[in-house]
N, C-alpha and C positions, 0 to 999 in steps of 0.2 A: 366457495371452497376454503375445504381447511387446510393449514398451513402445517408442515412436519413440527414445528416447534410451538405451536401451540398447548397452553397448560403451564407451560415454563416460565416461569417468572422469576428477572432477572433484575437485582439493585446494581444500578449505576453507578460508580462512584470514581469516575474517570473525567478527566478534562483533557481539552487539547485535540490532540490529535491520532495515537496509538490506541489507547483504550475505547474512544467513540468510536474508531475504523473498526473495533472489533463488535462492542455492543450493538455497532446501527445493523451489519450484518446477520448478526442474530434476529434483529427484531424485525428486519426483512423478510423471515424466514417466518415468521410465526412468534416468537417468544415477547414476552410483555416483559419491556425494559423500563425500569421507573429510574430516571435518571436524577441521584439527587443532587441537589444545587444550595450553596449559600444564598439564604434571604438578601435580595436588595442587589447581588450582584452575578452569583451564578458563574458560569463555565466564563475563563475569562476571556475564549474566543468570540461569546457575545460583541463585546464591545472591540476586539481586534482588527484591523486594515476597514474597517466601516465606509462603505461606498455610499449609507442611506441615513442620515441621524436619525437617532431612534429609533433603528432599528437593527434585529440580529444582523451581525456581519455574515455576510457567505461562508465564512471559515467556521462561523458554527451550525448553520444551516445544514452546508451538504457535508457533514460528520454525524448528525443528530437526528437525521430523519427516521420517523416511524416509531419516536418515545415518548413517556409523560414524563413533566419535571414534576418533581415536588420539593420544595422549598423546605428543608431541615436547619435547624441550628443546632449541632449533635453537642454543643458544647455545652448547651442547657441540660437540666436532669430531663425535663419533660421531651425535649428535641431525642435523645438517651431512647427514653422508652418507648415513643414512635418507631424509631431505628431497631429494638430488640423486636417490637411486636411484626415486622417488616421482614426480619431476618427468620424468624420463628416459622414464614409463611410464604419462606420464597426459595429458589432452588439454587441462585448463583449469586454470589458478590464478586463485581467485577472492580479492580483499584489501580490506580498509578501513583498512589503517594508516594513519598520520600520514605526511605527506610523509616522504621519505627513508627509508624505514621497513626496505621491503625491499633497498635499496642497501647499507643499515649492516649488517642481516644478511648481505651479500656473495652477494645474488642480485640484481643489476640486471637490467635487462630485456637489456643484452647477457651475461649470462654464464645466465639461463634461455634464451635464444634457441641459445648456444651446447650446451646442455645437451640443449635440444630444439627444434627450428627449426619445428615443427611447434604449439608450444605457445601455447595464447590468454591472455593476460594481465590480466582485467577487475579494473579496479580502482572503487570508490567514492569519490567525493572531495567537499568540501566548496563547491568553485568548481573550476571549471574552471582548467586550467595556466595561468599567468601572469594571473590575474585579479588586480587591486591586494588581494583579501581571501584570497590561497590559501595564506597563514601561520594563517589564523582556524581553531580547533576547534568543528564545526558538529554540533548535536543539532537536532533535530525541529523545533522551538519557532524556532530560528536560519534554521533553513532556510524554513522556511515565513515569517519577515519578510523574508530577505535574498529571494524568490524571489515577492514581489506579493502572496502570497495575504493576509498578514495586515493591508494597509494597507485593502483592498477586504474585507474580514469586520467586521459587525456592525454594530450602528447609528450613525446618522449624526453622533446626539449624544454618542456615547461612544469608547472607545478601539478601536485596534485590537483583532481579538478572532484566538486562534487557534484553528482547528478540530480537533477531536478525530481528524478522520481522520489518520493517517500520510502526507499528502503528503509531508515530507519524506524518511522513511526507507522505509516499504514502497513508495511509488508508485518511489522511486529504483531500489531492489530491481529491480521489473518493466520498469523501461525497461533495466537491465543484461542483465536476463534474454533481452532481445531483443536488446540487442547481442552478446551470446555466441552466440544461436543465428544472428543474421546474418554474425558470425566463422566459426561451423563451417562454413556453408555457403560461405562464400569459401573458405576453405580446402580443400574438396572441389573447387573451380575451379583453385587455385593450388598447392597444397600447402604452402603458408606459413601460418606463427601471426602473430597480430598483437595491439597493446596495443590492448583498450578502456576508454573511461573514462566513466563518468555521474557528473556534480556534482550534489549535491541543489538547488543554488539553482537549476541547469537544469531539471531535474525539477520542481519546483515552478512555475516558469515554463510549462513549456510545458501545463502543467495550467490556467494563468490565462490563456489566449492571448484567451480573450472580454473578460479586461479589457485586455489591450493592443489590442485591437480599440477597443473604448468609450476608451480613450486618444487613441487618432487621431481618432473622429468627434465627441469633445469638445473636441478642437483644431481643429476645423473647424469646428464651429456653435457650439459654446458652451453646450451641453447634451444632455441625454441623455432622450429621452424615455420610455423603459421602466423610470426609475428612479422611486421614489417622491418624490424631490426636485422634479420636474416635475408641474402648470407652474408650482405655488406659493411652490417655494424657490430657492434661488441654487446655484450651480455656481461651485466654485473652478476650477482647471487644473488640477487632477489628479482622477482616476474617485475617486467618493466609495464609500464604503459605503452599502449601498442597504438594509440589514435581510434580510428573509426573499424579497424580490423576486426575479421571476425573471431568469434569466442571459440569455434568448435571445430579447428582444421579447415575451413573453407575459407579461403582469401574472398574481402569483402571490402568495401571502400563505398564513401559518399560523393557523387560524383555532379558535375553542374549540370542545370540543362539551360534550356534557353530561359533569356530573362533572369539569370543569376546575378547580371550585374547590379540589377535595383531590386531584384527583391533577394531578400538572406535566405529564404526556403526553398528555392529553386532547385532543388536538389533530390538528387534519389537515391536509395543506398541499393547498391548491386552486387551482387555475392556470384562467384566464380566456383561453382563445384562440378567434382570430376565430372559425374554424369551430364552434369548440363553444358559441358564443354563444347560440344557438336553443334546441338542449337543455338549457343553464342554464337559461334562461327557463322551457323548460315543467318543471325538475326543479323549480325554487324557488317554483314556482306563479304565476310573475309574465310572464305571456305579452303583458302589454300594453308589456315592454319590447322584445320582437323588433325591431316596426320605430319605435319611439320614437327620434325625430332625436336625444335628447339620450342616448342609450344606443348606437344600432344599429351604430357603428363603434369602432375601438379608439382613433383619435383624443376622440371626443364621451365616450368613459367614463373617460378619464385623468383629467381635473379634477374626476373627484368619484368615484374607484376605492375608496377608504375608505368611503365611503358605502354601495359596492355590496358591498364586503366585512361592512360591518357588518350588512346587510339578509342575508346570506347565514348569518352567525353567529346571527343571531335563529331564523333557520329550521333552523341545527343543533343548539340549546337542547338541545332534547330528545331526540337522537340521541346515540348515541356513536360513537368515531370508527369502530368497525367498519358500525355501521349507518351511519350515513352514504355511507361506502365504498361498501357493498352494494347502495345507493340510487343511487349517483351513476354508478358504472361498470356501469350500464343503458344509461346516457344517454350512455355514451362520453367523459365527464369527465374529463379528467387532473386525478386527486387520489392521495394517499396515505395513510393513519396514521400518525403519527408515532410510529416502534415503538422501544421499550425495548431493551437487551441482554436482559432476560428473555424478552419476547417473541420477540426471536431466538432464542433458545437453543431455545428451545421447540417453535419453529414446524415443524407435520409438513410443509410442502412444501420447508422447506430440510433437513430431516433425509432425506428421502425423494431430494432431488437430491445430496446428497452436499456441499452447500455447508458445513452445518453436520455436524460428524464426530463418534462419542463413541470416545475411544483406549483400550485397556487400555496402564498403563502397571507395570515392574516394582517399581517404588517409589510411584507416587501412586495405584495402581487407575485406573479410569477418569476421563478428565476429556474434556471438551469442547474442540475447536478447531475454527477452519476448515478446509474443504477445497478441491479447485481452483475456482475461480470461472470457470475455462472448461471448457467441455463438449466432449466428441466423440463421434462415432456410433458411432468402434468402441474406444473406450479409456472405461474407466471410472479415473479414477487412486486408485489404494488408497494410504490414509495411514495408516501405523507409527508405534510411538512413537519419539519421540526417541531419542538413545542416552544409556546413564551415560555418565559420565565415564571415558574409554579403552576402552570396552567391547570394542571391538574392534581394540584397538591388537594383539595376539598373531595374528589375523585377517590384517590387513594386513601387518604385517611376514614372515609367514610367505608370504603374495603376493608379497612383494617377494624371496625366497627364503633370508630367516633361518632358521636353525636355533633349533632347541629351546633349546639350550644359548648360542646367539647373542643370543636374546631375554632370557633369563635375565641374560645379562652386562649389555646394555643396563638391566635392571630394576636391578643391584646399583648401577651408576653413574649412577642414578634419571635416565638420558638418554631416557626412553619412562617 
């Protein structure tokens, strides 16, 4: 089966997570992604947090599936010549170098445009161009702090908290992939390439838009009625940390289930939506709450919402998280078990859907990784192993017209 991005050639000059997450997604959908790496070392994540000596780390394998690896020393004239040929034949160049790195290599936007006017140059940045912090080096947790996520995450009596989800890295990569696809469609109409840039700060803030909503509401009325601090606590002039409260106006909390004393993940998330109040009362065996003026409306419930959660926890005390959810879902009550990485890795539904996949690797053997979170009716993306360092160098060079002797010479001078 042909894939939508077949015929699109992408030069992947990215490393670590944000850029590789972007190019991996495009590779899943059929793009020919050529990862350009330094001879002898390659992407730094090949060696980071290794669990098998002399094999690529999971950090690398889980972000670089379906790609080709070309080793190339772009500091040497011969390496630059290879890259120029590759640029002329490619559609997209993706990079997450520090500011000015491409210019110093001799591949400014003007030079790239000269070599290939249809080239789309996509960049991951820490901050947008012209930002007063645009010289700062940015990593995942830096982006979460700069983008507003950390200040609004955690409990109100504790410090800002970082999310385990890659809001700064993989999230930025997903935004950049959307930008690249948009630019490709635009090129079909104009015939011209363009620059596409996504900053990590902007991408985190994009996911925090409901908190920006709350800041404006807070400034107007002085309180936020869906936060646990209301009505008994006090609000300052900034959006507070809300613990495990729901962000959409429906009170929710993480509640203990059977076994919580020994299992740190024996919990469910329980949401009290207005339309679900009657089913909640029936599920809990509290039919008298349905029409009780002290409980009937969201406004009436909020002053003693934690008493209500306490009653629900008492109901959960003899039920595992899975038993509880199986009961509650029959009443159409929004809830979910708190799932561990081990439980997710072994979830048969996620295996069947291709969200979790097992991939054979030449050195590691089989390993688990994520598959495409995007599902299609006429396509099921296949996930293949990440490349060994330089595995496809000869293949790529031959495709650019280099003879076997040329390739041998490039290897002799260590340009590839």
